[in-house]
Phi, psi and omega in degrees: 000117182244099171209148180222144178234155171236099188220171180209176173061223183299322180299324178291318179301313181298317176300314180298311179302320184281323191247347187306303185294339176281321181278319182249068186301328181291345181244019177308319180298334180298321181275325194259338183273126179306330180301326182262000185307317178298326182284318176301316181295325178294321176297313179297320179302313180301315184289338180270353181263099185304320182290317179297311179304319178296327176290319180297315179295316179300313178298322176296309189288319188267318188252001182054037176270120183301140179305326180299317181296312179301313181299309181297320179297314180299319183261021184309311180294327174297316179290328172301315181292315181298318184276335184076014181244137181296335180260007177054029180295127182249153180304149180304319178298325178290316176304312180293325178291321177294324176296319175298317178304314182285338171294320175301314182299307188284318184283314188260338182256318185259354172080021175285144184235008175226161178203155179216129176273132182228161175286136175233136180269087178231046181280327179294320177238138173079329182061046178256128182257324179225156177204168185249133166254162189239152184226152167250123177271142182284146172109000000 
């Protein structure tokens, strides 16, 4: 499926809710399974917070910091509470699902068409080793 939108706000939320499990079929459970609902809701909360989203985009665009890293860092205390673990370690499926979620936001909502996986030092919290930042190519 090749389509890209450049949208924001409520339209972004609606597009994600409608198309996420269709585009990212391997992560359908992330959106649909009650077990993962707190994580899904935290992702949706971030996307609906215009100021936070602008910071996530800024960090991605200017410093090549993957959205996953900015998102997890911002919500570190929330994830400590959600997981009940002092290091906020989240299940592998959830880590990958959060990556897919931010891929949806940047590629299908914001119109980015390039990406690069980079090392992120998040071993103390979350146990995340790599994440993706996104690029827009001119032309």
